[in-house]
C-alpha positions in Angstrom: 13.8 27.2 31.4 16.4 29.6 30.0 19.9 28.5 29.2 22.7 30.8 27.8 25.6 29.5 25.7 28.6 31.1 24.1 31.3 29.9 21.9 34.7 30.7 23.3 37.9 29.5 21.5 35.8 27.1 19.5 34.3 25.6 22.7 30.7 25.8 23.8 30.4 27.2 27.3 27.4 27.8 29.6 27.3 31.4 30.9 24.9 33.1 33.3 24.6 36.6 31.9 23.5 37.9 28.5 26.5 38.9 26.4 27.1 39.9 22.9 27.5 36.9 20.7 25.7 34.5 23.0 22.8 32.1 22.3 19.8 32.0 24.5 17.8 28.8 24.5 14.3 29.0 26.0 12.2 25.9 26.7 8.5 26.2 27.8 9.0 29.5 29.6 6.6 30.9 32.2 4.9 34.3 31.8 7.4 35.8 34.2 10.4 34.5 32.1 8.8 35.8 28.9 8.4 39.3 30.4 11.9 39.3 31.8 13.4 38.2 28.4 11.4 40.9 26.6 12.7 43.6 28.9 16.3 42.4 29.0 16.8 41.7 25.3 14.3 44.1 23.9 12.3 41.4 22.0 8.6 41.9 21.5 6.4 39.7 23.7 4.4 38.4 20.7 7.7 37.2 19.2 8.2 35.1 22.3 4.6 33.9 22.5 4.1 32.8 18.9 6.4 29.8 18.9 4.7 28.4 22.0 1.5 27.9 20.0 1.5 24.3 18.9 -0.5 25.2 15.8 1.6 28.2 14.7 2.7 28.1 11.0 6.2 28.9 9.7 6.8 32.5 8.7 9.2 35.5 9.0 8.5 38.7 10.9 10.6 41.8 11.3 10.4 44.3 14.2 12.0 47.7 14.0 14.2 46.6 11.2 16.7 44.8 13.3 14.8 42.0 15.2 13.9 39.1 13.1 11.6 36.2 14.0 12.0 33.1 11.9 9.4 30.5 12.8 9.8 26.9 11.4 8.3 23.6 12.3 10.7 20.9 13.4 10.3 17.1 13.8 9.5 15.8 17.2 9.5 12.2 18.5 7.5 11.1 21.5 7.4 7.3 22.2 4.6 7.7 24.8 2.1 9.1 22.3 -0.1 7.2 19.8 1.2 9.4 17.0 4.9 9.2 17.8 6.2 11.5 15.1 4.9 15.0 15.0 6.1 18.5 14.3 6.4 21.5 16.7 7.1 25.2 16.1 10.5 26.5 16.8 11.1 30.2 17.0 14.5 31.7 16.0 14.9 35.3 17.0 17.9 37.2 15.7 18.9 40.5 17.1 22.0 42.7 16.5 23.9 41.1 19.4 22.4 37.7 20.2 20.4 34.8 18.8 17.5 33.3 20.7 15.6 30.0 20.2 12.3 29.3 21.8 10.1 26.2 21.8 7.3 24.7 23.9 9.3 21.5 24.6 12.8 20.1 24.6 13.2 20.4 20.8 14.9 17.5 19.0 16.9 19.8 16.7 18.1 22.2 19.4 19.1 19.3 21.6 21.8 18.5 19.1 23.3 22.0 19.6 23.0 21.9 23.3 24.9 18.6 23.3 27.5 20.1 21.0 26.9 17.4 18.4 27.0 19.9 15.5 30.5 20.7 14.1 31.7 24.1 13.2 29.0 26.3 14.7 29.6 29.5 16.6 27.1 31.4 18.6 28.5 34.7 17.4 27.9 33.9 13.7 24.1 34.4 13.9 23.3 34.0 10.3 25.4 30.8 10.0 23.8 29.5 13.1 20.3 29.9 11.6 21.3 28.0 8.5 22.8 25.3 10.6 19.5 25.0 12.5 17.8 24.6 9.1 20.3 22.0 8.0 20.0 20.0 11.2 16.2 20.2 10.9 16.2 18.7 7.4 18.6 15.9 8.4 16.4 14.9 11.4 13.4 14.9 9.1 15.3 12.5 6.8 16.3 10.3 9.8 12.7 10.2 11.1 11.4 9.4 7.7 13.7 6.4 7.5 12.4 5.3 10.9 8.8 5.7 9.8 9.5 3.6 6.7 11.1 0.9 8.8 8.2 0.9 11.3 5.7 0.6 8.4 7.6 -2.4 7.0 7.5 -4.1 10.4 3.8 -3.4 10.8 3.2 -4.7 7.3 4.9 -8.0 8.2 2.8 -8.4 11.3 -0.3 -7.5 9.4 0.3 -10.2 6.8 0.4 -12.8 9.5 -2.6 -11.6 11.5 -5.2 -9.1 10.2 -5.9 -7.1 13.3 -7.2 -3.6 13.9 -4.1 -2.8 16.0 -1.7 -3.0 13.1 -4.1 -1.0 10.9 -4.3 1.7 13.5 -0.5 1.8 13.7 -0.3 2.3 9.9 -2.9 5.1 10.2 -0.8 6.9 12.8 2.3 6.6 10.7 0.3 8.0 7.8 -0.8 11.0 10.0 2.9 11.6 10.9 3.8 11.7 7.2 1.0 14.2 6.6 2.5 16.4 9.4 5.9 16.1 7.9 5.0 17.0 4.3 2.9 20.0 5.5 5.7 21.3 7.7 8.5 20.7 5.1 6.5 22.5 2.5 6.0 25.5 4.8 9.7 25.5 5.9 10.7 25.6 2.2 8.7 28.8 1.7 10.5 30.4 4.6 13.9 29.4 3.3 13.2 30.6 -0.2 12.1 34.0 1.2 15.4 34.2 3.1 17.2 33.4 -0.1 15.3 36.1 -2.1 15.8 38.8 0.6 18.8 40.1 2.5 17.3 39.9 6.0 20.2 37.9 7.5 22.9 39.6 5.4 24.4 36.3 4.3 28.0 35.9 3.2 28.7 34.2 -0.1 29.6 30.9 1.6 26.4 31.2 3.7 24.3 31.6 0.5 25.8 28.3 -0.8 24.9 26.7 2.5 21.3 28.0 2.2 21.0 26.5 -1.2 22.2 23.1 0.1 19.7 23.3 3.0 16.9 24.0 0.5 18.0 21.0 -1.5 18.0 18.8 1.6 14.6 20.1 2.6 13.2 19.3 -0.9 14.7 15.8 -0.7 13.0 15.2 2.6 9.7 16.5 1.1 10.0 14.2 -1.9 10.7 11.2 0.3 7.8 12.1 2.6 5.5 12.3 -0.4 6.7 9.0 -1.7 6.3 7.3 1.7 2.8 8.8 2.0 1.7 7.4 -1.3 3.1 4.0 -0.5 1.5 3.9 2.9 -1.8 5.1 1.5 -1.8 2.4 -1.2 -0.8 -0.2 1.5 -3.7 0.8 3.7 -6.1 0.5 0.8 -4.7 -2.9 -0.2 -4.9 -4.3 3.3 -8.4 -3.0 3.7 -9.4 -4.8 0.5 -7.6 -8.0 1.8 -9.5 -7.9 5.1 -12.8 -7.4 3.3 -12.0 -10.3 1.0 -11.0 -12.5 3.9 -14.3 -11.7 5.5 -16.2 -12.6 2.4 -14.3 -15.9 2.2 -15.2 -16.7 5.8 -18.8 -15.9 5.2 -18.8 -18.0 2.1 -17.4 -21.0 4.0 -19.9 -20.6 6.8 -22.8 -20.4 4.2 -21.5 -23.5 2.4 -21.2 -25.5 5.7 -24.7 -24.5 6.7 -26.1 -25.8 3.4 -24.1 -29.1 3.7 -25.5 -29.6 7.2 -29.1 -28.6 6.3 -30.1 -31.8 4.4 -29.0 -34.3 7.2 -30.8 -32.1 9.7 -34.0 -32.2 7.6 -33.9 -36.0 7.3 -33.2 -36.6 10.9 -35.7 -34.0 11.9 -38.4 -35.7 9.8 -37.8 -39.0 11.5 -38.0 -37.4 14.9 -41.7 -36.7 14.5 -44.4 -38.8 16.3 -46.2 -39.9 13.2 -46.2 -43.0 11.0 -43.1 -42.9 8.8 -41.7 -45.3 6.2 -39.0 -47.8 7.4 -39.6 -46.8 11.0 -39.9 -50.5 12.0 -36.9 -51.6 10.0 -33.9 -52.7 12.2 -31.4 -50.9 9.9 -33.3 -47.6 9.6 -30.8 -45.6 11.6 -27.8 -46.9 9.6 -29.7 -46.2 6.4 -30.6 -42.6 7.3 -27.0 -42.0 8.5 -25.6 -43.3 5.3 -28.1 -41.3 3.2 -27.2 -38.1 5.1 -23.5 -38.8 4.5 -24.0 -39.5 0.8 -26.1 -36.3 0.3 -23.5 -34.3 2.2 -20.7 -35.7 0.0 -22.6 -34.9 -3.2 -23.2 -31.3 -2.1 -19.4 -31.0 -1.2 -18.5 -32.3 -4.7 -20.9 -29.9 -6.3 -19.4 -27.0 -4.4 -15.8 -28.1 -5.2 -16.7 -28.3 -8.9 -18.2 -24.8 -8.9 -15.2 -23.6 -6.8 -17.3 -22.4 -4.0 -14.8 -23.6 -1.5 
């Protein structure tokens, strides 16, 4: 799907033809759409294909000195998947006249611009637009990190009440999401620092300050992701130890109960044999054996309590 937007009098409008100063948003394009874009805009096909690879890593490429591909990884939330928080590649292609974004799905970051939820952005200011995409990406990372932390706290509360594999798997999936985030944030930071060192986008002085702020936001998100990763990893280890300890307690209790029941079973089993036994003709034999079994069981229980085996 291809959508074309242009800022006219500070208002975002949808247009139907490629114009100077417009923004082309491409979502999961077909091969025909890719070829048409390449011919109409003059963008290399590989620039359009690279962001569609889900495993593509962040980087910057330049073609013919005036076409720049900036590839970053952006956060993505999908409630229907086991691992709800992932990252996906987003391609930002900057030419002399237009800016193009391309992604394999409806990108969470670009959605904010499509809905005009970002203040002060203009499709004609291509360099500023790129920095605003970076900034919005870092902010969404921070927002999703808060959600991951909240989800992990809720799972921890449920896990304390009932030690089940379901909660442990949820924590494991959250830990995987944090690994995706930390890896992507670190790679995005390298891309931003390269833009800061070079003059690819020909940034204005105020844009350079924005880029510094964006790098700071990205570093903050990376630090938070690292902290949450360490906390979640420690939590997983702690709960694994607790579950193992609980299993040992259960096995210890069952072993103790088996020992307590063994002596009464031995006594009653012996008097169940068809041979001559002491007291077998006594009228109170049953009561005596039952009392003896009870006394022995109580003695064993007291011994276990004294040794703190219960």
